N, C-alpha and C positions, 0 to 999 in steps of 0.2 A: 171463473175465467182463467185461461192459461194462454200466455203469449198472445193476448188480444182477441182470442176466440173462445166463446162459451161452449159448454157441453152440447147445447142444442145446435149450435152451428156445426159442430163435428158430426152430430147425429144426422143432420140434414145432408151433409156432404156424403157420409157413408150411405145414406138412403139413396141418393142420386146414383152412386156407383153400384149399389146392390141390385138395382132394377134398370139395367142398361137398355138403350135403344139400339137395336142391331147388335153387331159384334164389335167390341171395343178393339181398335187397332192403334197401338201407341205410335206417335209420330217419330219418336226416337227408337233406335234399335233396342231390342230386348223386350222383356215382358215384366214391367214393374208390378210389384204387389199392390193390393188394394191400399195398404198403409202408405205406400209411396205416392199413390195417386191422391190420397187425402192430403198429404203434405203439399203436393204440387198445386192442388186446387185452392187450398187455403193460403198458399204463399208462405208456408212456414218450413223450417228445416225438418228433416226426417227425425231428428232427435226430439224436437218439440212435439211433433205428431206422435211419436212413440210414447212420450211421457203421458200425453192425454189419453191415448188408446189404452195404456195400462190402467189409468183411472177408470175409464169406461168399462173395462173388463172387470175390475174389482167391484164396481157397482152393479154388475150383472146386466149391463146394457149391450155389450158385445161379447163374442167369444171368438176364439181363434180357429181357423179352418186348417186343413191338412198342410197348407203351405204358409201357415202363420198369418194368413190374411184376416182382416177384421170382418166378422159376420154379425149382423144384428140378431140379438136374442128376441124371443117373443115380446118381452118387456120393452126392449130397445126399439123394436119395430113399431110398437104401439105409440111410444113417445115420439119417435121420429115422424110418424105420419101426422101426429097432432101438430108438431112443429112446422111441417111442410104446409099443412092446411092453413095454419095461423099466418104464416109468412105470405102466402098467396092472397089471402083475404085482406091483409093489411096493405099490400101493394095496390089492390083494387080501391081500397079506401083512400089511399094517398093520390091515386090518379083520378078517380071518379068524383071525389068530393073536395079534394084540397088542391088540385091543379098541378100536381107534380108530374114531370115527364115519367114515362115508364122506366127509363134508366135510373132516374133519381129515386124513384119509389123503391127499387130493389135495394139500394144502399140504405135508405132510411128504415126499411122494413126490418133489416137485421138489427138495427139499433133499438127499434121500438118493440121487438118481439117479447121481451121479458116484462114489458109494462102492461101487457094485456092479459087478463085472465081468460079461461076457456068460456066463461059466461059472456064476457065482453065480445069475444070473437064470434060467438053464436049470434049476438045482437047485431054485430057488423054484417054478418052474412045475411041476416033477415032484412036489414035496412038496404043492403045492396041488391036485394031481389034474388039472393042465392045464386050468384054468378057461377058459371061452369068453369071459367078459366081465369088465370091471372093475366096481367097485361102482356106477358111474354109467351102466352099460349099454353102454359102448363095447367092441366086440370086441377081444380080445387080438391076434388075427391080422389084420394090416392088409389082406390080400387079401380076407378075408371082410367086413371093414368096408366096403371100397370097393364090393364087390358089393351089400351090403345098402343102401348109400346110395340106390340107385335105388328102394327100396321105401318109403323114409321121406320125411317132409316136415317143415319147421318148422311149428309150430302156427299161425303167422300165415298160412300158405297155405290153411287150411281155411275153408270157407264155414259160415255159421250153419246149425245142424242136423246138422253132420257129427259122427260118432262116431269115436273113435280110441283107441289104447293108447299110453301114453308108453313109448318104447324107450330113449332116451338123454337125458342132461342135459348141456348145454354146460358145460365146466369152467373156462373162462378167467376167470370172475369168481367168486372165492372166496366173497364175501358173498352173491351170488345163489345159488350152489350150496347154501350152508347154508340159505338161505331156502326152496329147493325141498324140502329134507328136513323142515324145520320145518313146512311146509304140507302135507306128505304127497304132494307131486307127484314121485313116484319111479317108476323103471322098473317096468312092469307095471300101472300104474294106468289104469283105463278112464275116459275123459272124454268130454264132449259140448260142442261149441261152441254156446252159446245165442245169442250176439250177438257181432259182431266189428267194432265201430266204431273201427278203427285211427286214423281221423282224430281221435278223442278220446283216443288213446293207451292204449287198453285193450281187452281181450278178456274177454267174460263166459263163464265155464266152469261146467259142471254136473258134479259129482263125488259119487257116492254119495248122490244126492238133495239135495245142497246146491249152491246157485249162489253164485259169487263172482267178482269181477273180478280180473284180473291185468294188469299193465302190458305194453305192447308189447315192451319189452326182454326181459322174462321169457318171454313167449309165443314170441319169436323164438329163444329158447335151449332150448326144449323140442322135441325131435325125436320125432315120432310115426309110428305105422303106421296109416293110415286104415282104418276098418272097411269 
């Protein structure tokens, strides 16, 4: 552990950024490096993230790209994909069998991840009937996830008048994830973009006959399949 986050949590975060949906457009001016995004998503300082990234590099799990960004090595990618699969299956275990909400399951899955062996995870998958997705819409199979990425886009990419279906919810912000469920912005929900003035920091959505604005950060964290 380093600064409250394990190696696996860092690898999971780097994995998410290594296989983006659509084109990442930072909300703030400038183009932050992948290392900066890791720090942002884990809620740690750049110095703390840099310390862990050096450790991951020493252990052969990441390497540095041309712009000093963190790239998963072959070994790192294999481990990251195992972590991702385990996390998503534990979330399903918590929601399907233990009655936790989808937002609660994400928080607890991070805590429980190190307590389950790969053999246990395989048994969980079998008992769950080999589910295809976690509660937030992310495929359990990383290969399927990466292929599906090409079909999806962040909500912020859509033009006014576009219709789409929510497929996945970004998980890195627990409070935002809970807000999505409170607002009914869940996988399978059909929406329409009525207005998208990102210069004013919001997107106007229509859902079930009701229009309402959502912030640009929330819109960037909703991954949709355009109609």
